[in-house]
PyMOL CGO cylinders between C-alpha atoms (Angstrom):
from pymol import cmd
from pymol.cgo import CYLINDER

trace = [
    CYLINDER, 134.89, 93.32, 100.60, 137.76, 91.33, 102.03, 0.3, 1, 1, 1, 1, 1, 1,
    CYLINDER, 137.76, 91.33, 102.03, 137.50, 87.60, 102.61, 0.3, 1, 1, 1, 1, 1, 1,
    CYLINDER, 137.50, 87.60, 102.61, 137.74, 87.94, 106.41, 0.3, 1, 1, 1, 1, 1, 1,
    CYLINDER, 137.74, 87.94, 106.41, 135.04, 90.60, 106.44, 0.3, 1, 1, 1, 1, 1, 1,
    CYLINDER, 135.04, 90.60, 106.44, 132.72, 88.37, 104.40, 0.3, 1, 1, 1, 1, 1, 1,
    CYLINDER, 132.72, 88.37, 104.40, 133.38, 85.56, 106.88, 0.3, 1, 1, 1, 1, 1, 1,
    CYLINDER, 133.38, 85.56, 106.88, 132.38, 87.79, 109.79, 0.3, 1, 1, 1, 1, 1, 1,
    CYLINDER, 132.38, 87.79, 109.79, 129.15, 88.77, 108.04, 0.3, 1, 1, 1, 1, 1, 1,
    CYLINDER, 129.15, 88.77, 108.04, 128.42, 85.12, 107.32, 0.3, 1, 1, 1, 1, 1, 1,
    CYLINDER, 128.42, 85.12, 107.32, 128.86, 84.24, 111.02, 0.3, 1, 1, 1, 1, 1, 1,
    CYLINDER, 128.86, 84.24, 111.02, 126.63, 87.16, 112.05, 0.3, 1, 1, 1, 1, 1, 1,
    CYLINDER, 126.63, 87.16, 112.05, 123.94, 86.12, 109.56, 0.3, 1, 1, 1, 1, 1, 1,
    CYLINDER, 123.94, 86.12, 109.56, 123.97, 82.50, 110.75, 0.3, 1, 1, 1, 1, 1, 1,
    CYLINDER, 123.97, 82.50, 110.75, 123.86, 83.56, 114.40, 0.3, 1, 1, 1, 1, 1, 1,
    CYLINDER, 123.86, 83.56, 114.40, 120.93, 85.88, 113.64, 0.3, 1, 1, 1, 1, 1, 1,
    CYLINDER, 120.93, 85.88, 113.64, 119.02, 83.13, 111.84, 0.3, 1, 1, 1, 1, 1, 1,
    CYLINDER, 119.02, 83.13, 111.84, 119.60, 80.73, 114.73, 0.3, 1, 1, 1, 1, 1, 1,
    CYLINDER, 119.60, 80.73, 114.73, 118.44, 83.31, 117.25, 0.3, 1, 1, 1, 1, 1, 1,
    CYLINDER, 118.44, 83.31, 117.25, 115.25, 84.09, 115.32, 0.3, 1, 1, 1, 1, 1, 1,
    CYLINDER, 115.25, 84.09, 115.32, 114.43, 80.44, 114.67, 0.3, 1, 1, 1, 1, 1, 1,
    CYLINDER, 114.43, 80.44, 114.67, 114.96, 79.57, 118.35, 0.3, 1, 1, 1, 1, 1, 1,
    CYLINDER, 114.96, 79.57, 118.35, 112.58, 82.30, 119.49, 0.3, 1, 1, 1, 1, 1, 1,
    CYLINDER, 112.58, 82.30, 119.49, 109.95, 81.21, 116.95, 0.3, 1, 1, 1, 1, 1, 1,
    CYLINDER, 109.95, 81.21, 116.95, 109.95, 77.65, 118.26, 0.3, 1, 1, 1, 1, 1, 1,
    CYLINDER, 109.95, 77.65, 118.26, 110.36, 78.48, 121.94, 0.3, 1, 1, 1, 1, 1, 1,
    CYLINDER, 110.36, 78.48, 121.94, 106.75, 77.80, 122.90, 0.3, 1, 1, 1, 1, 1, 1,
    CYLINDER, 106.75, 77.80, 122.90, 105.09, 76.29, 119.88, 0.3, 1, 1, 1, 1, 1, 1,
    CYLINDER, 105.09, 76.29, 119.88, 105.63, 72.61, 120.57, 0.3, 1, 1, 1, 1, 1, 1,
    CYLINDER, 105.63, 72.61, 120.57, 101.90, 72.28, 121.27, 0.3, 1, 1, 1, 1, 1, 1,
    CYLINDER, 101.90, 72.28, 121.27, 100.94, 70.87, 117.91, 0.3, 1, 1, 1, 1, 1, 1,
    CYLINDER, 100.94, 70.87, 117.91, 103.67, 68.22, 117.85, 0.3, 1, 1, 1, 1, 1, 1,
    CYLINDER, 103.67, 68.22, 117.85, 103.15, 67.18, 121.47, 0.3, 1, 1, 1, 1, 1, 1,
    CYLINDER, 103.15, 67.18, 121.47, 99.70, 65.71, 120.82, 0.3, 1, 1, 1, 1, 1, 1,
    CYLINDER, 99.70, 65.71, 120.82, 98.51, 62.96, 118.47, 0.3, 1, 1, 1, 1, 1, 1,
    CYLINDER, 98.51, 62.96, 118.47, 95.51, 64.27, 116.53, 0.3, 1, 1, 1, 1, 1, 1,
    CYLINDER, 95.51, 64.27, 116.53, 95.23, 60.96, 114.67, 0.3, 1, 1, 1, 1, 1, 1,
    CYLINDER, 95.23, 60.96, 114.67, 94.16, 59.34, 117.96, 0.3, 1, 1, 1, 1, 1, 1,
    CYLINDER, 94.16, 59.34, 117.96, 91.57, 61.98, 118.91, 0.3, 1, 1, 1, 1, 1, 1,
    CYLINDER, 91.57, 61.98, 118.91, 88.61, 60.79, 120.95, 0.3, 1, 1, 1, 1, 1, 1,
    CYLINDER, 88.61, 60.79, 120.95, 85.31, 62.24, 122.16, 0.3, 1, 1, 1, 1, 1, 1,
    CYLINDER, 85.31, 62.24, 122.16, 83.62, 61.61, 125.51, 0.3, 1, 1, 1, 1, 1, 1,
    CYLINDER, 83.62, 61.61, 125.51, 81.03, 63.04, 127.86, 0.3, 1, 1, 1, 1, 1, 1,
    CYLINDER, 81.03, 63.04, 127.86, 82.72, 64.63, 130.86, 0.3, 1, 1, 1, 1, 1, 1,
    CYLINDER, 82.72, 64.63, 130.86, 82.20, 66.91, 133.84, 0.3, 1, 1, 1, 1, 1, 1,
    CYLINDER, 82.20, 66.91, 133.84, 84.33, 70.03, 134.36, 0.3, 1, 1, 1, 1, 1, 1,
    CYLINDER, 84.33, 70.03, 134.36, 86.31, 70.01, 137.62, 0.3, 1, 1, 1, 1, 1, 1,
    CYLINDER, 86.31, 70.01, 137.62, 88.26, 73.23, 137.01, 0.3, 1, 1, 1, 1, 1, 1,
    CYLINDER, 88.26, 73.23, 137.01, 88.92, 75.83, 134.30, 0.3, 1, 1, 1, 1, 1, 1,
    CYLINDER, 88.92, 75.83, 134.30, 91.86, 78.25, 134.28, 0.3, 1, 1, 1, 1, 1, 1,
    CYLINDER, 91.86, 78.25, 134.28, 91.95, 81.25, 131.92, 0.3, 1, 1, 1, 1, 1, 1,
    CYLINDER, 91.95, 81.25, 131.92, 95.75, 81.62, 131.88, 0.3, 1, 1, 1, 1, 1, 1,
    CYLINDER, 95.75, 81.62, 131.88, 98.68, 82.27, 129.54, 0.3, 1, 1, 1, 1, 1, 1,
    CYLINDER, 98.68, 82.27, 129.54, 99.99, 80.82, 127.35, 0.3, 1, 1, 1, 1, 1, 1,
    CYLINDER, 99.99, 80.82, 127.35, 96.89, 78.58, 126.98, 0.3, 1, 1, 1, 1, 1, 1,
    CYLINDER, 96.89, 78.58, 126.98, 93.73, 78.11, 129.01, 0.3, 1, 1, 1, 1, 1, 1,
    CYLINDER, 93.73, 78.11, 129.01, 93.58, 74.87, 131.01, 0.3, 1, 1, 1, 1, 1, 1,
    CYLINDER, 93.58, 74.87, 131.01, 90.57, 72.59, 131.38, 0.3, 1, 1, 1, 1, 1, 1,
    CYLINDER, 90.57, 72.59, 131.38, 90.39, 69.83, 133.99, 0.3, 1, 1, 1, 1, 1, 1,
    CYLINDER, 90.39, 69.83, 133.99, 87.61, 67.28, 133.66, 0.3, 1, 1, 1, 1, 1, 1,
    CYLINDER, 87.61, 67.28, 133.66, 86.43, 63.84, 134.72, 0.3, 1, 1, 1, 1, 1, 1,
    CYLINDER, 86.43, 63.84, 134.72, 85.28, 61.13, 132.34, 0.3, 1, 1, 1, 1, 1, 1,
    CYLINDER, 85.28, 61.13, 132.34, 83.26, 58.34, 133.96, 0.3, 1, 1, 1, 1, 1, 1,
    CYLINDER, 83.26, 58.34, 133.96, 80.91, 56.69, 131.45, 0.3, 1, 1, 1, 1, 1, 1,
    CYLINDER, 80.91, 56.69, 131.45, 83.60, 55.87, 128.86, 0.3, 1, 1, 1, 1, 1, 1,
    CYLINDER, 83.60, 55.87, 128.86, 85.59, 52.94, 130.26, 0.3, 1, 1, 1, 1, 1, 1,
    CYLINDER, 85.59, 52.94, 130.26, 88.42, 53.43, 127.73, 0.3, 1, 1, 1, 1, 1, 1,
    CYLINDER, 88.42, 53.43, 127.73, 89.05, 57.00, 128.89, 0.3, 1, 1, 1, 1, 1, 1,
    CYLINDER, 89.05, 57.00, 128.89, 87.73, 57.07, 132.46, 0.3, 1, 1, 1, 1, 1, 1,
    CYLINDER, 87.73, 57.07, 132.46, 89.65, 59.25, 134.89, 0.3, 1, 1, 1, 1, 1, 1,
    CYLINDER, 89.65, 59.25, 134.89, 90.68, 62.80, 135.70, 0.3, 1, 1, 1, 1, 1, 1,
    CYLINDER, 90.68, 62.80, 135.70, 92.13, 64.63, 132.69, 0.3, 1, 1, 1, 1, 1, 1,
    CYLINDER, 92.13, 64.63, 132.69, 94.14, 67.81, 132.22, 0.3, 1, 1, 1, 1, 1, 1,
    CYLINDER, 94.14, 67.81, 132.22, 93.65, 69.61, 128.92, 0.3, 1, 1, 1, 1, 1, 1,
    CYLINDER, 93.65, 69.61, 128.92, 95.32, 72.53, 127.17, 0.3, 1, 1, 1, 1, 1, 1,
    CYLINDER, 95.32, 72.53, 127.17, 93.25, 74.66, 124.79, 0.3, 1, 1, 1, 1, 1, 1,
    CYLINDER, 93.25, 74.66, 124.79, 94.87, 75.68, 121.54, 0.3, 1, 1, 1, 1, 1, 1,
    CYLINDER, 94.87, 75.68, 121.54, 93.54, 79.25, 121.46, 0.3, 1, 1, 1, 1, 1, 1,
    CYLINDER, 93.54, 79.25, 121.46, 95.43, 81.53, 123.82, 0.3, 1, 1, 1, 1, 1, 1,
    CYLINDER, 95.43, 81.53, 123.82, 93.56, 84.05, 126.00, 0.3, 1, 1, 1, 1, 1, 1,
    CYLINDER, 93.56, 84.05, 126.00, 94.13, 86.82, 123.44, 0.3, 1, 1, 1, 1, 1, 1,
    CYLINDER, 94.13, 86.82, 123.44, 92.47, 84.70, 120.74, 0.3, 1, 1, 1, 1, 1, 1,
    CYLINDER, 92.47, 84.70, 120.74, 89.66, 83.74, 123.11, 0.3, 1, 1, 1, 1, 1, 1,
    CYLINDER, 89.66, 83.74, 123.11, 89.06, 87.40, 123.91, 0.3, 1, 1, 1, 1, 1, 1,
    CYLINDER, 89.06, 87.40, 123.91, 89.05, 88.33, 120.21, 0.3, 1, 1, 1, 1, 1, 1,
    CYLINDER, 89.05, 88.33, 120.21, 86.34, 85.73, 119.58, 0.3, 1, 1, 1, 1, 1, 1,
    CYLINDER, 86.34, 85.73, 119.58, 84.20, 87.06, 122.45, 0.3, 1, 1, 1, 1, 1, 1,
    CYLINDER, 84.20, 87.06, 122.45, 85.24, 84.61, 125.16, 0.3, 1, 1, 1, 1, 1, 1,
    CYLINDER, 85.24, 84.61, 125.16, 86.19, 86.92, 128.02, 0.3, 1, 1, 1, 1, 1, 1,
    CYLINDER, 86.19, 86.92, 128.02, 87.56, 85.54, 131.27, 0.3, 1, 1, 1, 1, 1, 1,
    CYLINDER, 87.56, 85.54, 131.27, 84.16, 86.02, 132.92, 0.3, 1, 1, 1, 1, 1, 1,
    CYLINDER, 84.16, 86.02, 132.92, 82.16, 84.42, 130.09, 0.3, 1, 1, 1, 1, 1, 1,
    CYLINDER, 82.16, 84.42, 130.09, 84.59, 81.47, 129.81, 0.3, 1, 1, 1, 1, 1, 1,
    CYLINDER, 84.59, 81.47, 129.81, 84.74, 80.84, 133.55, 0.3, 1, 1, 1, 1, 1, 1,
    CYLINDER, 84.74, 80.84, 133.55, 80.95, 81.03, 133.79, 0.3, 1, 1, 1, 1, 1, 1,
    CYLINDER, 80.95, 81.03, 133.79, 80.46, 78.60, 130.87, 0.3, 1, 1, 1, 1, 1, 1,
    CYLINDER, 80.46, 78.60, 130.87, 82.92, 76.09, 132.34, 0.3, 1, 1, 1, 1, 1, 1,
    CYLINDER, 82.92, 76.09, 132.34, 82.14, 76.14, 136.07, 0.3, 1, 1, 1, 1, 1, 1,
    CYLINDER, 82.14, 76.14, 136.07, 83.02, 73.08, 138.10, 0.3, 1, 1, 1, 1, 1, 1,
    CYLINDER, 83.02, 73.08, 138.10, 80.22, 70.54, 137.73, 0.3, 1, 1, 1, 1, 1, 1,
    CYLINDER, 80.22, 70.54, 137.73, 79.28, 71.59, 134.18, 0.3, 1, 1, 1, 1, 1, 1,
    CYLINDER, 79.28, 71.59, 134.18, 78.53, 68.61, 131.91, 0.3, 1, 1, 1, 1, 1, 1,
    CYLINDER, 78.53, 68.61, 131.91, 80.36, 68.80, 128.56, 0.3, 1, 1, 1, 1, 1, 1,
    CYLINDER, 80.36, 68.80, 128.56, 81.23, 66.70, 125.55, 0.3, 1, 1, 1, 1, 1, 1,
    CYLINDER, 81.23, 66.70, 125.55, 84.90, 67.08, 124.81, 0.3, 1, 1, 1, 1, 1, 1,
    CYLINDER, 84.90, 67.08, 124.81, 87.00, 66.05, 121.80, 0.3, 1, 1, 1, 1, 1, 1,
    CYLINDER, 87.00, 66.05, 121.80, 90.69, 65.78, 122.59, 0.3, 1, 1, 1, 1, 1, 1,
    CYLINDER, 90.69, 65.78, 122.59, 94.02, 64.62, 121.19, 0.3, 1, 1, 1, 1, 1, 1,
    CYLINDER, 94.02, 64.62, 121.19, 96.13, 62.60, 123.65, 0.3, 1, 1, 1, 1, 1, 1,
    CYLINDER, 96.13, 62.60, 123.65, 99.69, 63.58, 124.54, 0.3, 1, 1, 1, 1, 1, 1,
    CYLINDER, 99.69, 63.58, 124.54, 102.32, 61.62, 122.61, 0.3, 1, 1, 1, 1, 1, 1,
    CYLINDER, 102.32, 61.62, 122.61, 104.18, 61.18, 125.89, 0.3, 1, 1, 1, 1, 1, 1,
    CYLINDER, 104.18, 61.18, 125.89, 101.16, 59.43, 127.44, 0.3, 1, 1, 1, 1, 1, 1,
    CYLINDER, 101.16, 59.43, 127.44, 99.48, 60.18, 130.74, 0.3, 1, 1, 1, 1, 1, 1,
    CYLINDER, 99.48, 60.18, 130.74, 96.20, 61.92, 131.45, 0.3, 1, 1, 1, 1, 1, 1,
    CYLINDER, 96.20, 61.92, 131.45, 97.12, 65.04, 129.44, 0.3, 1, 1, 1, 1, 1, 1,
    CYLINDER, 97.12, 65.04, 129.44, 95.34, 66.12, 126.26, 0.3, 1, 1, 1, 1, 1, 1,
    CYLINDER, 95.34, 66.12, 126.26, 94.95, 68.93, 123.75, 0.3, 1, 1, 1, 1, 1, 1,
    CYLINDER, 94.95, 68.93, 123.75, 91.32, 70.10, 123.80, 0.3, 1, 1, 1, 1, 1, 1,
    CYLINDER, 91.32, 70.10, 123.80, 90.05, 70.28, 120.23, 0.3, 1, 1, 1, 1, 1, 1,
    CYLINDER, 90.05, 70.28, 120.23, 86.35, 70.90, 120.85, 0.3, 1, 1, 1, 1, 1, 1,
    CYLINDER, 86.35, 70.90, 120.85, 84.01, 71.51, 123.79, 0.3, 1, 1, 1, 1, 1, 1,
    CYLINDER, 84.01, 71.51, 123.79, 80.23, 71.25, 123.58, 0.3, 1, 1, 1, 1, 1, 1,
    CYLINDER, 80.23, 71.25, 123.58, 77.84, 72.14, 126.39, 0.3, 1, 1, 1, 1, 1, 1,
    CYLINDER, 77.84, 72.14, 126.39, 74.84, 69.95, 127.22, 0.3, 1, 1, 1, 1, 1, 1,
    CYLINDER, 74.84, 69.95, 127.22, 72.80, 71.86, 124.58, 0.3, 1, 1, 1, 1, 1, 1,
    CYLINDER, 72.80, 71.86, 124.58, 75.32, 70.94, 121.87, 0.3, 1, 1, 1, 1, 1, 1,
    CYLINDER, 75.32, 70.94, 121.87, 76.68, 74.51, 121.58, 0.3, 1, 1, 1, 1, 1, 1,
    CYLINDER, 76.68, 74.51, 121.58, 80.41, 74.88, 120.92, 0.3, 1, 1, 1, 1, 1, 1,
    CYLINDER, 80.41, 74.88, 120.92, 82.34, 76.64, 123.67, 0.3, 1, 1, 1, 1, 1, 1,
    CYLINDER, 82.34, 76.64, 123.67, 85.57, 78.65, 123.61, 0.3, 1, 1, 1, 1, 1, 1,
    CYLINDER, 85.57, 78.65, 123.61, 86.26, 78.28, 119.91, 0.3, 1, 1, 1, 1, 1, 1,
    CYLINDER, 86.26, 78.28, 119.91, 88.65, 75.39, 120.52, 0.3, 1, 1, 1, 1, 1, 1,
    CYLINDER, 88.65, 75.39, 120.52, 89.53, 74.81, 116.88, 0.3, 1, 1, 1, 1, 1, 1,
    CYLINDER, 89.53, 74.81, 116.88, 92.43, 73.96, 114.57, 0.3, 1, 1, 1, 1, 1, 1,
    CYLINDER, 92.43, 73.96, 114.57, 95.09, 76.64, 114.08, 0.3, 1, 1, 1, 1, 1, 1,
    CYLINDER, 95.09, 76.64, 114.08, 94.72, 79.09, 111.19, 0.3, 1, 1, 1, 1, 1, 1,
    CYLINDER, 94.72, 79.09, 111.19, 95.48, 77.43, 107.86, 0.3, 1, 1, 1, 1, 1, 1,
    CYLINDER, 95.48, 77.43, 107.86, 94.87, 73.91, 109.16, 0.3, 1, 1, 1, 1, 1, 1,
    CYLINDER, 94.87, 73.91, 109.16, 92.19, 71.75, 107.64, 0.3, 1, 1, 1, 1, 1, 1,
    CYLINDER, 92.19, 71.75, 107.64, 89.54, 71.12, 110.31, 0.3, 1, 1, 1, 1, 1, 1,
    CYLINDER, 89.54, 71.12, 110.31, 89.13, 67.45, 111.16, 0.3, 1, 1, 1, 1, 1, 1,
    CYLINDER, 89.13, 67.45, 111.16, 85.61, 66.07, 111.48, 0.3, 1, 1, 1, 1, 1, 1,
    CYLINDER, 85.61, 66.07, 111.48, 84.56, 65.29, 115.03, 0.3, 1, 1, 1, 1, 1, 1,
    CYLINDER, 84.56, 65.29, 115.03, 84.03, 61.53, 115.48, 0.3, 1, 1, 1, 1, 1, 1,
]
cmd.load_cgo(trace, "trace")
């Protein structure tokens, strides 16, 4: 193979690697956007739940905890496909998280600040876990404080 031909193949290989790596990281900034080392747990009341792609959204109010009081917006780690695979259909999820539902939520705050969090765990008032909000596959689960 000539030197110029090898150079062309090298450029094509590098371009291909860059294209693939870019598409792999296109959406998956979720885990680096939130600080799991500063996770907190509080009692809350659901104000809205959206079963949407790429991740379900949970909106809730915290009142009793003065350190975290306010209206929060949370992103769930499992996507709707994963929720469905674990038995959490749109209907079941929406029913379990109707506006006004009391919950205990464990979340990781956004590194950028604000009232935005990654939802790590949701418990209903009976202490049952909802929606399988859990660490990604291969991650070591962190104990809930």
